[in-house]
N, C-alpha and C positions, 0 to 999 in steps of 0.2 A: 673449502677455501675458506675465510673467514673475510667479509666484508669488509672495508678500509670505514673508519669513523673520523668522526671531529671532535675534541672536545674544546667547549669555548671556557678558554681563561686565559689569565695574563702569566705568563711564566716569567720565574726569576723575580717577579716582584718584591718588593720589603714594605711590609706595612708598617704601621705606626708602632706596631708593638715590638716591631726589630722581627718577625719573624719573614722567612722567602719560602716562594716556591719555586723550586727546584727541579728538572728534568732529568731523565739519561736514557739515552736510546742505545740498544746496541743486539746484538743479534746473536739467539739463545735457542734451544729446541729445534735449530732448521727454520727458525721462524724470528720476525722483528718482536723484539722487546722494548717495554717501555716502563718508567717507573716515575712519577710525580710525588712530592713530597712535601709537606711542609713544616718547618723546621726551624730551630733560632736561628742558623745558619748555614751557610751551604757545605763545611766541613762536615756540620753534624747529619747532613741529607746524606753527603755520600756513605757515611757511615752505616746509614739507613739501608741504602740501595744496595752496600756490599752486602751486607747482611744478606737482603733480597734476592743476590747472586746465588752467592753459597746454597741459599735454599735451593734453589734450581736444580742446580750441581747436584746437591743430595739428594731429592727426589728424581731425578734423570737418571742416575745411577742405581735407583731402585726399580723403576717402571718402564723404561728404556726396552723396546724392543728391537733396536740397532744396535746395541751394547753389546757385544754377546756373555758379559758377565753378571746381567743381572738376572734377578729373581725371575722376572717376567722369562726373558729369555730362554736360562734351565728350565722354566716349566716346559716351553717351546718346544725346546730340545728332548723334553723325555714325553711328547706325546704319545699316546698310545703303549707305554711304558712304564710308568712309575709315578706314583703321586710326589711333588716338589713341595716341602716346608718351608713356607714363606714368613716374612715378619707380618704383625698383627695390620701393620699399616695397610701394607699392601694388599692382604687378605679381605680386608673391611674395604677396600676401594673396589676388588673386583667384586665381592657381593652388592655393594652399592650400582655397579654397571649392570648387574644382571638384573636388578629390580626393575633398571630403566628399559632391558629389553622386555622383561614381561610387561611392564606399562605400556610398551609401545609395540607389541606382536611382536617382536624382532625385528625391527622397522631400525633398532640402534641395536646394535651386537659385536661386540668385541672381539668375537671370533671372526671378523669382518678378514682380518689379517691371514686367514687361510684360502682366500680366493685368489684365483687365476684373475693376473692382471692381461687379460683378452682385449679390454680397452682401453683405446690410446687417446689421448687428447691434446697430443703434441703436432697434429696436421699430419701423422704419418697414417692415419687407417683409410682406405680406398672403399671399403664396403663393411656391412654389418657382419660381426660374427653368426655361424649358423647358430637354429636354437638348442642345437645338441652341447654345442661349445658353451654358451650358455649357461644352462643347465649343469655342466659339468663344471664349469667354473668355479661354481657355490657346493659344491655336492657336503664340501669338509664346515663349513658354516654353520654353525648352531649354536646358540649360545648353554641350549640346554644340554649338550655335553662337554661343559666345563662342570667338574666334579669339585663338591664344594665341602670340605671336611673340617667344619669348625670346630670340633674338639681337639682335631690334630694341626689346625692352621694348615692344612696343605691344598694346593690346585692340582687337579691332574685332567688332563685334555684326552677323552676317550677313544680317540682315532689318532693313529700315528699322520703325520701330516698336516695334522690340527695349528693352530697357531694363534695366540692374543694379539690385540694388538689396545692398548689405554688413548689410543692419539685422539679422540674424538670425547676424553671425559680427563684425560690426564691435563692437561695445559689448564681446564677450569680448575681441577684441583690444587695445579701449586698454584691458583694466584688467590684461590679461597687461605689455603698456607702461609702464602705471605703478609696479607690482610692481616690475619688472625696473629701472626707472630710481631709485626710492626705495633698491634695495640698494645700487644702486651709489654712492650717496650716503650710506649709512652708517644707514640706518634701518632698524632692528633688528628690528621686527616691525609689522603692521597690515593693514588689511581694505579692501579695495576694494570696492564695492557699486555697481555699475550697474545699477539696475531690475533686480535679482535675479542680475547675472551677476556671481557673488564670487568674489575671492581672496585669499587669505590667505599671510603668512608670519611667521616668528617664534612667539614665543606670547605669553600674557599674562601681566604683569608679576610673577604671583604662581607663574610657570613654570607654569601650566597649559596645555593647547591652549584655542586659539578654537573653541567650539562652533557649530554651527549646528542652528537647531530648525526641522524642517518641518512647518507648518499641513497641517492634514487640511482639502482642499479644499470639502468635503462639511460640514465645521463647521468654519467659519474662526476660530472660537476655541480650537480643540483640537488640540494639539500632537501629533503621533503617533508621533517619531520625533527625536532631539537626537543630532549626529555631530559629533565632533571634525574640526577640520580643520587640518592642519600644513602649510604650504609647500602647498594642495591648492587647487583650484578647485569650486564646485559653480553649478549653473544647474539653474532648474526654470521648464517651459513649461506655462501653464497655460489652459483655455477654458472655468474653472468662472463665470464673469461675463458675459463675450460668447457669445451662443449663440443659434439659432433653433430651435424644433420644426415641424416640420412631421408632419401622421398619427401623432403618437406619438413620432417619432425625433429626436432632439436632434443638432443640428448645431452643431460649434465654429467659433470664427471662424479657425482654423487649417485653411487650404485645402491640400489635394493636388494641387499642380499641374498632375501627371502626367494628374489626371483633369477637375479644375475643381470636385470636390465638396470638401466639407468632410469634415473626419477627423472620426470620430463611434468613441463608446466610450471615449475616452478623456478624464480630464478635467484629468489631471497630470501630467508627468513629470521626476522630479529626474535630472538627469547628474553624478556626479562625475569628475574629470578632475585631470590633473597641470596642465593650461591653461585658465583660462575660455574661450579661444577655441574652442578643442575641443567644452567642455561645452557652450556656446554653440549652433553649428552640429547636435551630434548629437542635442543636444534638440526643435528642431524636426524634425529626421528621422526619429527614431524614434518622434514623437510620434506623424507622419502614417503610420507604417509599420505600428504597434499593436503590443500585445502580444508576441506570438509571436514575428514577426519582428524587431522592435526588441529584446527581450531575448536573442535569438539571435546577433546581430550585434553587441551592447554582449562578450556573454561569449566574442567570438572577438579583442576588443582588449585589451592587455594596458595594466593601470592603471585602465582605466574603469568604474564601475560605474552602474547606475540604478533607479530605484524608479519606477513607475506605478501610478497611482491611476484607476481604471476608473468609468464613472458607474454600476456598482453597486454601489460602495465596495471592491470588492475593491481589495486592495493586494499587488501583487506586486515583485519584486527579484530583481535579477541574481546569479549565482550566488556572488561574491563578495562582498556584504553580507547581514550575519548580521542580519536585522530585530529578531528577538529580544532581543540583544544589547542595542540600542539604541533599542529601543521604549520609547515613555513609555505605552503603554497596558495 
């Protein structure tokens, strides 16, 4: 789940140069989708937002595992049967996803879609699954069984019943593609926000940086830090609304697919990076890895930072984020 964020900007304002800041919110990809565009007038901004919507639909029809006719769905349908040729765009995205899997030791894994959904976070669970059920639920999950043939641009899932899903990286990828497209069209500034996968470029009309305010998951009405964003991205993964508790222990809806057990101890993690795709995938991975391992990993990646909030209220940041400087508390 993507944590809510707030933007500190004046919408629909008109500058002395005649520009406007225009916002449109709608639902796409099963999630809230928000575009904020700086343009000469509202009709021009709307044309650019229409282009962004068309790009979302184009990519959705390439990478969705819910639409049965997409290349990813066809790859899933042929698991254990035969390789499927896909476009270079789809192939490259899966390659990058697998690299994040390697980087996070499998804590991020697009073959999570193979997992049996034995954990329920709708209030219907009355007891924990058995250890045998938990092990069996992730038996088919392993990114190393995604066979990538770069020469033929094919994807092959080694075992029948395997599935891949790009939900943990795809929204970030789409946000990046929209930003790249609109920059090429001459849009000087804007924000793409796909359910918390946020990418920005340019500045507000008054010359100030865009700002993102991160809410405290333990008090959703409270903002604990506000950060400037300039040509950069942020993504927050959280488990503070979807979880179960057994024997006094809180289990999040974010599952460690290496074990089948839900991640515990962390309620949110925010990742700052140059691309939303990278922030998106890393946020899932380091949520599962936990604070110590996750921060150690992030500290080794240039240009990437993170903030953890633990279920005991402790807030910890990577070495390149000065929480005191941006704290609202």
